[in-house]
N, C-alpha and C positions, 0 to 999 in steps of 0.2 A: 105256639110255644112261647114261653116266657124268655126274656133276655136276662141272663145272669151276668152282672159285672163283678168280677172277682179281683180284688186289689191286694197285692202282696205288700204287707206292712214291714217286711224285713229287708235286709241288705243282701239276701241270698235267694236264689231261685227256689220256689216251692213246687214240688211235684204233686199232682193230684191224680191218684189212681182212678178215681171215678170218671175223669175226663180224658185220661191217657195223654195228659199234657202237663207242662209246667208253666208257672206264672213267673216271668222274669222279676228280678229284684226291683223293688220300688216301682212296679208297673202294674197295669191292669189289663185284663182280657175280657172280652165279651163272648159268651157262648149261648146257644139256644137249647133249652131243655124244657120239657113239660114240667109244670109246677108240681105235679104229683111225683116227680122223680126226686125232689129235694129231700124228703125224709129218708130216702135210701142211700144218699150220697155220704157215706161214713167218712171217707177221707177228707172231704170238704168240711164236714161238721167238726172233725177232729182238728183240722188246721185253724178253723175259726175259734174253737175253744182254747187252743194254745196261743191265740193272739197273733198268728202268722199271717192270716188273711182276713179281709172283711168282704161282705157280700151285699150287693144291692140287687133287688129283683124288680123288673118292670114286666108286668103281666100283659099278655096279648089282649086284644079287644074281645076275643072269644072267651078267654079265661075270666076277664072282668064281667062279661055279659052273663056268664054262668051263675054268678053270685057266690060261688064257692070261696073266692078269695076275699070277699067283702068284709066278713065279720072282724078279722083282726086289724083291718086297715080303715075301718069306718067309725073310729072314735070321734065323737063330736063333743062340743062343749057340754051338752046336757048329760053326757054319759059320765062325767066326772063332777061330783057335787062340790061346789065351793066350800071352803073351810072358814068358819068364823074365827076371829083372832082369839076368842076365849075358849075355843074347842081344843082340848088337850089331845084328842085323837084325830089325826089327819092322814089321809092317803097321799103318797107321793108317787111320782113317775120319774123314770130315768130316761133321758134322751142321749143317744150315742151319735157321735160324728167322727167319721174317718178322715184323717189328714194324709193326703197323698202328696208325694214330693213334687215340687215345682222346679223352676229353673235355678232357684237359690239366689239369695242376696236381696230379694225384694219382698216387701210386705204384700199380703193378699188377704182375701176373705174366703172362708169356707162356708157356703150357704147350708144352714141346717133347716130353716123354714123360710120360704120366700116372703118378700114384702107383701103385706096384706093378707097373709095366710095364718097368722097366729089364731088358734082355735078358742082360746080363753085367756083371761088374766091370770098370771102366775108369778110367783116369787122363786128365785133360785136359792135353795137351801144349802147346796154344796156343789162342788165341781172338782173333778180330778182328771188326770190324763195319764195314759201309758205312752211314754215317749220312746220310740224305737230309734229314730235318728234325731239327735239333738244339735243345736247350733248355739255357740257361746253367746251369752247376753241376749238371748231371744225370749220373747214372751208370747202368751196366748191370752186373748181377751174375749169374753163372751159378751156380745153386744146386740142391741136390737136393730141396729142399722149397719150397713157396710161402710168401709173406708174409715173405721174408727169413730163413726157417728152414733147418734142415739144414746141409749142408756147403757152404762157399764154395769153388767150383772155379776161378773166374776173375772178374776185375773189369775193366771198361772205362769210359773217360770218353766221354760222349755230348754234351758241351757244344759241339762244333763239327762241321760237316758234313765229309764225306769219310771216309777210312779211319781207324779207331781201333784201335790194338793194345792187347792186354791189358797192364795195368801190372804184373800178377802173375798167376801161376797157382798154385793151392794144391798142396801135395805130397800131400794126402789123396786117396784114391780114392773113386769112387762105387760103392757096393755095392748090388746088388738087395735089396729088402725091401718089406714091406707099406706102409711110409710114405715110401719113396724114389722119386723121379721125376727129371725134369730140367726146370728152369724158368729163364727169363730174368726177373730182377727189375728193373723199370724204376723209377727214383726219380720219373720224370714220364712219364705215359702219352701225352704228346704227341710223344715221340721216335719217329721213323719210320725204318725202314731194314731191314737184314738183319744177323744175327749168324751167324758161322761158328765151329764148335768142332771142333778137331782132337783126337781121342781115340785111345788105344791100349788094347787089352785087357790086363788084369792077371790074374795067377794068384791 
């Protein structure tokens, strides 16, 4: 069975009828379910669509071995054609990262892609966030390294709840390398919500 990690993005408990349980405010639970059950879990899908919870799925060895889960998770560099600068038509991809509450008052990093695991060179075209729990004078930075290092790709203000748009996106590209990944640097780990990053492959 797959392990489902369900994270409550709100300040109130969320009841999921599919699982006969509730997810405490700003917390996560792990449950075991067959991957084939996911399409039938309407309460979970509704809560995700409403922005109340996020879901991360870790498939079992047997499920991965079956090959049935591989197609959506097996995107490689060659699957996305690089875009020349002069090409007016370009395909983009949106990356989503969930921000779960930490202890509060300290900066931290939310790992989106581990160091050394960037699949291809890309440029951040846009970034936005849905802030559920805000912290005054706090910020979010999209970077290629943890601890505020690497290349700054975009920055957002997380001082108010609701939608936050990037105040700027850098002109530099993210290039695969042994020290390069993708991280959200929170100036305060009490900020809760989701970050969405629009990227386009680069030659």
